[in-house]
C-alpha positions in Angstrom: 0.0 0.0 0.0 1.2 3.5 -0.7 0.8 5.7 2.4 1.2 9.4 2.3 2.4 10.8 5.7 1.5 14.5 5.8 4.2 16.1 8.0 4.9 19.7 9.2 7.6 19.2 11.9 5.1 19.9 14.8 4.5 17.8 17.9 1.4 16.5 16.1 3.6 15.1 13.4 5.8 13.4 16.0 2.8 11.8 17.6 1.4 10.6 14.3 4.8 9.0 13.4 4.9 7.4 16.8 1.4 6.0 16.2 2.4 4.5 12.8 5.5 3.0 14.3 3.6 1.5 17.3 1.0 -0.1 15.1 3.1 -2.5 13.1 0.1 -4.8 12.6 -1.5 -2.0 10.4 1.6 -0.4 9.0 5.1 -1.8 9.4 7.8 -2.1 6.7 5.7 -3.7 4.0 4.3 -0.4 2.7 5.7 2.4 0.6 5.7 5.7 2.6 5.5 9.1 1.1 6.6 11.9 3.5 4.9 15.1 2.3 5.4 18.6 3.5 4.1 21.9 2.3 5.9 25.3 2.5 3.8 28.4 2.6 4.3 30.7 -0.4 6.2 33.9 0.2 4.4 37.1 -0.2 4.7 38.9 -3.5 6.0 42.1 -1.9 8.9 40.0 -0.5 9.7 37.9 -3.5 10.1 40.8 -5.9 13.3 41.8 -3.9 14.8 38.3 -3.9 16.4 36.2 -6.7 14.8 33.0 -7.8 17.8 31.1 -6.3 17.3 32.8 -2.9 13.7 31.8 -2.9 14.4 28.2 -3.9 17.2 28.0 -1.2 14.7 29.2 1.4 12.1 26.6 0.3 14.7 23.8 0.3 15.9 24.7 3.8 12.3 24.8 5.1 11.6 21.4 3.5 14.8 19.9 4.8 14.2 21.1 8.4 10.8 19.3 8.4 11.9 16.1 6.5 15.3 15.5 8.1 13.9 14.0 11.4 11.2 12.1 9.4 13.9 10.6 7.2 15.9 9.5 10.3 12.7 8.1 12.0 11.8 6.1 8.8 15.3 4.7 8.6 15.2 3.7 12.2 12.0 1.9 11.6 13.0 0.3 8.3 10.4 2.0 6.2 10.8 2.6 2.5 10.4 6.4 2.3 10.1 8.8 -0.6 10.0 12.5 0.1 7.6 15.0 -1.5 7.1 18.7 -1.1 5.1 21.5 -2.5 4.9 25.3 -2.2 1.3 26.4 -1.6 -1.6 26.0 0.8 -1.4 22.8 2.9 -4.8 21.2 2.4 -4.9 21.8 -1.3 -1.3 20.7 -1.8 -1.5 17.6 0.2 -4.7 16.5 -1.6 -3.1 17.2 -5.0 0.0 15.3 -4.1 -2.0 12.3 -2.8 -4.0 12.3 -6.0 -0.9 12.7 -8.3 1.0 9.9 -6.4 -2.1 7.7 -6.2 -1.7 7.3 -2.4 -4.1 4.7 -1.0 -4.1 6.2 2.5 -3.2 9.6 4.0 -2.1 9.7 7.7 -1.7 13.0 9.5 -1.6 14.5 12.9 -4.5 16.6 14.1 -4.8 19.2 16.9 -8.2 17.7 17.8 -9.9 21.0 18.5 -13.3 19.7 17.8 -16.0 20.5 15.3 -16.8 24.0 16.4 -13.2 25.1 16.6 -12.5 23.5 13.2 -15.5 25.4 11.7 -14.4 28.7 13.1 -10.7 28.4 12.8 -10.5 26.2 9.7 -8.2 23.1 9.7 -5.7 21.6 7.4 -7.1 18.2 8.4 -10.6 19.2 7.5 -9.5 20.6 4.2 -7.6 17.4 3.3 -10.6 15.2 4.2 -12.9 17.4 2.1 -10.6 17.3 -0.9 -9.5 13.7 -0.9 -10.9 10.6 -2.5 -8.8 8.2 -0.4 -9.2 7.4 3.3 -7.6 9.9 5.7 -6.4 8.7 9.2 -6.2 11.6 11.7 -4.1 10.9 14.7 -4.9 13.2 17.7 
C-alpha cells in the first residue's frame, strides 16, 4: 500500500509518526511511505526583492528542516520512504500530491480542537478530508 504521511515538523507530526511505528500490525515495513510537507508561499511584496535562487534556497531549507527528522525516523523503523514537497496551501497541496501519487491512505496528525473550533478556525485536516478521494487517518 502507498501511504502518504503529511508532516509539518510539529509535535502532532511526531505523535502521528509514533502511532504509525507503534501499530506494526497495520503499518510496518511492507508499505511504501511518502513523506509530504508543504511550504507556505512567500508574499509577492517580499519575493520581488529576492532572486529565484534565494527563494528556492529558502524553500529547500524549510523542507529539509521538516523532513530530516522524518527521514531519520523512517530509517530507524526500516520504512521505505520517498520525500515530496510543495509550495502552496497545505490542504490543497496535500490532496493534490495524494492524487498525483495515487496514495491509498493519508495519515496526518491533528490538533483535535473539535467540530466548532474547526468550523471557526479552519483546519488543514478538515481541508484534506474534504478534498481527498482516499481514506484519511487523523491521529490526535
